[in-house]
N, C-alpha and C positions, 0 to 999 in steps of 0.2 A: 318314719318319723325320727328314728334314732339320731340322724345327723343334726336335727334341729336343737336338741338339748344335750349334745354329747360333750366330749372332753377336749375339744379343740382349745388350745391355750390362748388366753388374751395376750395381745401385744401391749404391755404396760408402757405408757408414755410418761414423760416428766410430769410432775403434779401441776394442776391448774389452780393457781391462787390458793394453795392448800392451807388449811388450818389443822394443826396437829396437837393432840393432847396425849401426854404420857402417863406413867404410873402415878405421878404426883397429883394428877387431876382425876384419877380413876380408882383410887385406892379403897373406896368404901361404897356401900350400896347407896348412901345418901348422895355422894358426888356423882355416881354414874346414873342415878335416876333423876337428879336435878337437871341435867343437861339432856336435850332432845335433838332429834334429827328429822329432816323432812325431804321427801322425794316426790315429785309431781309429774304428770303426764301431758299437760297442755290442754286437757279437755275437762278438767275438774276432778279427775281421780287423783289419788295420792297414796303414799305410804308414809308412816311416821311412827316414832317410838322413842325410847330412851337409849342412852349409850349402853346401858346394861342389858338391853333387850327385855327388860321387865316392863310390861305394859302398865302404865299408871293412869291412863285415861281411856274412856270409851272410844276415843278418836285415835288410839294407837292400833296399828295393824300393818300388814304387808301388802294388802290389796283392798283399797276402797275404790270401787268402780263407779264412774258416772254413767248411768244408763241412758240419760237424755242430756248429753253434754251441754253446759257444764254442771247440770244439776241431777236430781234423782240419784243421789249417791248412796251406795249400800256397802256395808262391811262384809267381806267375803272370807279372807284369810287373816286371822288375827296374828299368827306367828308361826315360826318353825322352832320347835324345841329340839335342839341338837345336842348329842352326846358323842364325844370322841372316844374311841378305843385305841390306845397306842401302847404297843408292847405288852398287852394284857391288862393294862391299867385303864379304868373308866374315868373320864374327865368331862363334867358337864360344861357346855358353853352357854346354855340358856339360864334364865332366872325368872321366877314367878313369885307372886305374893298371893296368899290365900286369905279367906275370910277371917281366920283367927290371928292374922298377922304373921304367920309362918312364911319365910322366904325359902323356897326349895324348887329346883336346885339353886346353887349359888355360883353360876358360871362367871359372874362379874369378877370373882376373885382371880381368875386366870387371864383377865383382859390386860394385855400388855400395852396396847396403843389403840387410839381412835384417830382417824384422819378423815377430814372432809376434802376430797380431791375433786376440785370443781364442784359439781353437784352430786358426786358419788360418795356416799358414806362407806368407809372401809374400817373394819374391825380386825385386830390382830390378837390372837390368843397364843400364849406360849405353853407348850406341853413338853416338858423335859428338853430334849435337844431339837425339837421341831416347833414350827409355828403354823397356825392355820389362819388364813386371811379370808374374810367374808366381804364381798363387794356387792352393793345393791343398786339397781337402777330400774327405771320404767321405760318402756318404749313410748316415745313421744307420739301422741295422737291415738294411743291404744290403751285399753285397760289390761295391761300386761306388766308384771313385775318379774325381774330376773334376780335371783340370789345365787351368786357365784362363790364357790369355795375353792381356794388354792392352797396347796401344801407347799411350805417353804422349809427345805432341809429335813433332817431327821434320818435315823438309821434303822428304824423298825417299822413293822406293818402299821398302817393307819386306816381305820374305818370310821365313818360318820353314820350314826343312827339318827334319822330325822323323822320327827313326828309333827306333821302339819296340824295345827289347831284351827278349826274353821267355824264359820257361822253364816247367817244370811239375815241381815237386819238393816233397817234405816240407820244411817250412821250417827244419828242423834240418840239412838235408843240403846238399851242393853237387853240381852235375851237370856232366858232361863229355861231349863228343862229339855228333855229329849223330844225332838221335833220330827223324827222319822224321815231324815234326809235319805234320798236315793243315791247310792254309791255304785258306780259302774267301773269295773276294771278295764283299763286300756293296756295296750302293749307297752307303754312307757310311763304309766301313771294311773290316775283316777279321774273320773268325771263325777261331779257332785251337783245334784239339783235338790234344793230345799223343799220344794213343793211344786205342784202343777202350776205352770205359768211363771215360775221364778226363772231368772236368767241362769242357765247352767254355767259352771266354771270348771276348770281343769287344773290339776297339779301334775307336772310332767318332769321327768328326768331320764334322759335317753339311756344312760349307762348304769342306772341304779337297779338294785333288786327291790321290787315293790311287793308288799304283802298287804292285801286289803283286809283290814281288821278294825271295823268301826267301833269306837268306844267314846262315850261321853266323859268329859272331865269337868268337875264341878267347882264352883265357888272361887273363881279367880277374882281377886280384889283389885280395884283401881283406886289407889290412894288419893289421887287428885280429885276424883269424884267425891270421895269422903270429905275432903277439905272444902269442896264447893257446896256441901249440904245436899248432895244428890244421891240417887241410888248408885251403888258402887260394886255390885257383884254381877258376874257373867259366867255362863256355862258354855263350853266349847267342845266341838266334835273332832276327834282324831279319826279321819276316814281310812287312813292306811299308814304303813310304816315304810320308809325308804332307807336303803342302806347303800352308801357310796364307799368305794375303795379309792384312796388317793395315793399316787406315787409322788416322790419329790418332784416339784415343778409342775405338777399336773393340776388342771382346773376342771371342775365340773359344776353344772348349774342345775338349780331347781327353778322351773318356770311356772308362774301362777298367772292364769289368763281367763278372762271372761269373754274373750273374742271367739267367734266361731271358726275362723281360719287358723291354719297352723302358724305358730309363732316363728318369728325370724330366729335363726341360730344365734346363740348367745354372743359369740365372738363378733358376728356381723352387727348385731344390735348394739353391742358396746361401742364398736368402732364408729357406728353412725351417730350415736349419742355423744361420744367424745368429740367428734368433728363439729357437731352442732354447738357444743359448749365452747369450743375453741373460737368458733365464729362469733359468739356473743361477746367474748373478751376482745377479739380483734375489732369489732364494731365500736366498742367504747374507746378503745385505744385510738382508732382513726378519728373519732369524734373529738378526742382530746389532743390530737396531734399538734395543734398550734398553741396549746396552752402551756404555761410554765410547768415544768415537771414537778410533781410533789415529791417530798422526801420518801414516801412509801405509797406506791400506786395500788398495792394489794387490797386495801379496804374498798376502793372504788371498783376494782375488778370483782371483788367478792359481792358487792352490792349489785353490780350489773347482773351477776349470776342469780342472786336472790330475786331480783326484779322479774326474771323470766318465770319464776314459779307462780306468779300471779296472773300471767297473761294466758287466756284460754280461748278456745274456739267456742262460739255459741252456735250450735248446729240446729238449723231449722229444716225439717224434712221437705218443706215446700220450696226451699231456696236451692239454687244451683250451686252456690258456693257458701261456705260457712262465714258468719260474721265473727267478730271478736269481742271479748269483754274482759273484765278484771275480777278475779276472786278477791273479795275485800280482806279476808284474813283466814289463815289456817290455825286451828282445824275446823272451826264450826261455821264460818260465814260463807254465803254464796256471793253472787255479784250484786252489788248495791250501786245505785246511780250516783249518789254523793261521793262515795269512796272512789268509784271509777274515774270521775271527772277530776277529783283532786289529784289522784295518783297518775293519771294518764301522761302528763308531760314528763315526769321523772322516769316512769317505767319504760316509755317508748322513745321520746324525743332525745332525752339525755343519753340513751343507749344506742342511738342510731337506728331506730326501728319505726320510722315515720309511716311505713306502710301499714303497720298494725294500728297506729294512732288513727289513721284515716278510716280503717275498717271499724274501729270502736265508735268513732264519731258518727259514721253512717248507720251503724247498727242501732245506736240509741236514738238517732233522729227519727227512725221508723216508729218509735214508741212515744213521741211527743204528743201530749193530749192536754188541751186547754192550757197551753203554754208551759206545761210541766213535764219534767222527766220522771220516770218511775224511780222510786228510791230503792225498791227491792224486787228481785225476781225470786219468788218462793222456791225452795228446794224441791218441793213436790210437783212443780210445774204449773201451779195455778196462775191466774191472771196477775200481771204486775201490780204493785201497790204504789199509789201516788200520794205520799204523805211526808213530803219534805219541801221546805221553802228554798233550800240552797242548792240542791242538785242542778236545777235549771240554770242558776247563776254561775255555778262552777263550770257548766257546759260552755258558756260564753268565754270564760278564761281559757279553757282547754282548746277551743277553736282558735282563739287569738294566738296561743303559743304554737299551735300547729302551723298556722299561716305565717307566723313570724319566722319559723325555722325553714319551712319548705317553699314559701312564696307560691303556693298552689292556687293559681288564679281560677282554674276551673272549679275547684271546690269552693272558693270564695263566692262565686256566682251561684253555685248550687245551694249553699247553706244560708245565704243572705235572707231570702224570703222566710225561711224557717225561724231564724233568729228574730227577724222583725215581728213575726206573728207571736213569738214567745214574749217579746217585750210588750207588745200591745195588750196581751192578756194580763200582764202584770199592771199595766196602766188602768185597765177597766175592772180588773178583779177576777180571781179564779178561786180554787178550792181553799177552805180553811181560813178565810179572811185575808188571803194574800192579795194586797192591793196597795198601789201608791196613794198616799195621803195628799190630796190636792192642796192642802194648806201649806205643806213644807216640802213636798216632792220626795219625802222619805218613804221607804217601803215598810208597811206594817204587815204582821202575820200572826196567826194564832187563834185557837179556840180552846176553851177549857176541856181537859181530858185528852189533848193531843200534843205530842212533842214534835216540833217541825225542824229544829236546828240540829246541828251535829251533837249537841248535848241532849241526847234523846232517851235517857234511861226512864223506864216506866215499870212499876211493880203493881200489878192489878190495876186499880183506878188511880194510883198515886203516880203522878208525873213529877219526877224528882226536880227537874230543872225546866219548867214549862217555857219560860222566857217569852211570854206573850207580849206583844207590842212591837217595838222597833229595835231589834237586836243590833249591836254595833257592827259585827262582822257581816251581817246580812246587808246592811246599808253600805258598807265598803264594797261588797260584791255588786250591789245594785248600781253604785256609781261606776264600777268597772264595766258592767254590762252595757250601760248607756254609752260610755266612752268608746268601748270596742265597736259597738254598732255605728256610732258617729264616724269613727275612722274608716270602718268598712264601707259605709255609705260614700265617703269621700273617694275612696279608692275605686269604687264602682260607678262613680259619676252620678250618684243619687243626691243631687244638690238639695232638694227640699228636705229629704230625710236628714241630711247632714246638718242643716241649719236647725231643724227641730230638735235633734238629739244634742246638739251643742248647747242650745239654750237650756235644755233639761239638765244636762250635766252640771252646768254652772249653778242651777238652783239646788241640786242635790249637794254639791260641794259647800255652798254657803250655809245651807241648813245643817249639814253634818258638823261643820266647825262650830257653829253657834250652839247647837242643841246637845252635842255629845261631850263637850269638854267639861271636865270636873276640876275646876281650878284649885279647890282646897286640897284635893288628893294628888293633883299633878298627873292625872291619867283620864281615860275615857269611861263614861258610864257604860255599863254592860248592856242595859236595855232602858229605853225611854218610852213614855206614854203607855205603859202597861199597868197591870193591877198591883205590881210589887214595887217596893222602894219608897223613898220619901218624896213628898210633894214639893215642887218648886213654887216660886212666887205666883205662877199662873195656875197653880193647882194640878200641874201635870207631874206624874210620878217618874222618878229617875232611880234606877237600881245601881247603887254604888259598889256592888260586888266587884272585887278586884280579880278579874279573870283574864286569861290570855287571848280572848277573842279580839281585843283591840289591836293586836299585833298586825292584823291584816290591813289595817288602815295605813301601815307603813310598808308592807311587803308585797302587796298586789301590784300588777303592772302599772296601774294608775294610782299612785299614793295620794292619800287625802291629807296627810300631815307632813310637815317638814320643819326644819329649823328647831327652835327652842321647845315647842310642844312635842315634837317627835322625840327629841332627846329626853325630855322628862318622862314620856311614856316608856321609852326603852329602859331608862334607869330604874323606874319603878318596877317594871316587869323583871328586870335583872335581879333586883334586890329581893323581891317577894316570890317570884314564880320560877325563876331559872334553876335547873339542876343540870348535872353533867349528861343526863340522858333524855332531856325533854323539859317541857314546862308544866308546872302544876296547874290544875284546872281551877283552883281557888287558893287564895292566899292563906297561909297558915294562921294568920291573926283573926280570921273570920270564925265566928262561933260554930259555923256549920262544917268547918274543915275536918276531914277524916284522913289521917296520915297513912293508914294501912288498909289495903284492899283485901278483905277476907270474909269468910262466913258463908251463909246460905245466900240464895238469890236476892232476898230483900236487903241484906246487909251489903252485899257486893254492889248491887245497883244503886243503893243509897250513897255509896262512896265513889261511884264511877266518875262523876264530874264534880266532886266536892273535895278536891285536893289531890286526887290521883294524878300522877304524871303521865302525859301523853307524848309519846316519842315523836310523832309526826310534826309537832309544833317546833322542834328544834330547827327545821329547815327554814320556815318563814322568819324565825327569830334571827338566824344567821344572815339572811338576806337583808333584814331591816338594819342589823348592825353594820353590814358592809355598805349599804347605801348611805347611812348617816356619817360613818367615819372613814370610809374608803380604806379600811385597814384589812388587807387580805389575810394576813397571818392571824389577826385577832378574830376575824369571822370564822376562819377554818378551825380555830382552836375549839370552837363550840362542838365540833364533831369528834373530839378526842375520846369522850366517853362512849360515843356510838361505836367507834372502831373497836374499843375494848369489849363492848357488849356482843360483838360478833362471835366471841369465844365463850359466851355464857348463854343461858336460856336454850333456845334452839340454835345450835351451832351454825353460823353462817347466815342467820336471819336476824331481824329486829322485832322485838316484842311490841305488842300493841300498847301496853301501859306498864307503869312501874308504881310501886308505893310512893306516896308523897314524902314520906320520911326516909332518911338514910337508913340502911345502905341502898335504897331504891331497888328492892327486889322485883324482878320481872314477873308480870301477872298477865291475865287475859289471854288473848290469842298469842301463840308463840311465834307467829309470823304475820306481820300486818303490812298490807300493800302500801298504804299512804306513808307509813313510817319509812320504808325503804325508798319510796319514790321521792319524798320531799327532801331527804338528804341528797339523793342523786341530783335532783333538780337544782337545789341551792348550790351544790358544788359545781354543776355544769354552768349555771348562770354566772358565778364568780369567775370561772375559767374564761367564759366568753368575754366578759368585760375586761379582764386582765389581758387577754390576747389582743383585744382592740387597743388597749392602752399601749401595749408593747409595740404594735404596728405603728401607732402614731409617733411613739418615741423614735422608732427607727426611721420613719419618714422625715422627721424634723431634725434628726441628729446632724450636726455639721460634718461635712465630708472631709476626710483627711487625705491630703494630696499624697499620692504614691511617689516614692523616690524614683528618679529616672533610672532606667535599666542601663547597665554597662554595655 
């Protein structure tokens, strides 16, 4: 086993779309704990933490394994506490915080540099005339993490003393107390089993001296859990102590694995993962080959890498090949139907991965029930939950985008009867009052106590934004679903269906323009015909809340507004909702507006869609801007704040939400699928249109006669 985790040196290649932070960004515990990092394995497992390696969340650790990919995730190895001995001096590389607020040790003080090289986080500590570099990655498709230490320079003896700190728990939980783990010594490490029936895992290092010495460490504090009003303490087991000796230029790895087979040697695993990431960047470069070159392509390449972290295999033991799905957000979401369908075009089609798009569409088609897609696959593996009105409608849009990009006629034939059945269920009615209103052809949805749209916060029995009735974005999606099926029917020669859906689309369009326009405000009602809002002359209620949901009437493939009304909507949203990092979920002038997302679960969920900025909405907003004004530079300028945010929060990722008030601090999930996806999709769509315009200009340009040769 020694060769698998030995000291073969990595062949370090030039950085991949690297983000680098120096001492100016790493000089305090506040700065190094505010920024985070994320590594994933393509099956739902992950590793995450802060730049200081001080864990501030229950979701920070070096090995979270997905036992039933992509769900059933468990925390196994929380961290490696590392101490360097150089020339007789002891220098900590680790940092911890304890229940009384004590931070010890303080390894962050010696952190010289942090670099995100592709998807590899790399730390560099300086100790006198030597540097120690730590590089971390996971084996794609396996619950295995590699932590590689490399010595750079120096003239004296260097040893690393490594204490793994371990647990075994559901990744949403915290664990306390001595739990009697079984520790087995191996030739090159230790095997740990928390209890009978638990998945065993191993900590390995081929050239290390290993001393089995189990000891519990108490009262690690996770400050972000404190801020979120949740339990914030955890106890961890040190199963053994590892000692590594490093010569100048030498690399050695510690391997953490929940797999039964022997891990791939670190150098081979790194080279394989490096090649995989290079391919991701090459795919997006090929996809953009005909587009006008941006001033700086690195944000797009970085987002293409970030997109990969959400794409996962969904493994069914009964299936011969795995399907695919999308993790909605890290660290705490699993795969959600709504998020998957919104994110799919940006994560896959904009990055040249249409094969995965097809796999996801087919995977979810198997779960269609009564015309609905499941909104959530619970992490513990229970039956899917069907509790959303929009996941099914976003599925139509995702299919449309896939067919537009690939022209996959076979899939068009395959999916048409499924889409037709889904639409018919919406016509006659399905769960939660989801049904087309025969009077105006608009789609109604909702029951008391249930939240069905993407604004889905609920605390106990309190549904914060119920939006019962006919929500504006649901009807924009409904119109698009009808138009998409109409066009697909035409392509497949289904003449009767084409006529039926064409007539229905016109009814929806006419009713939408008539019923949703709020002339006095110059924008669209958020919900009509529900229990909230003011009554119109016919006694029907209209909710005048100024929210960003109306932007989809301008940005979806089949727009419902154009001209003056579209401009007024965009101008109003720009003035009241736009920020450099997304759109506010409610205008600041509303009495219910909450500008800061903080506090316990009730306070946070109460603010979630009541002013909090949502990053993903910047994509639809930019598309709407580009469609109205045809201003490429102006549309792309909306992404400037997003590019800057790649260096904040979770480095290389986009946060789920931000405070509604400046300076728009990142909150919520530190990496969100639809945020990354919608920026990529919008950028890709603008590229595509600009490329088409460029080709037309070249085709119609007057030819200049060449001078006769001598």
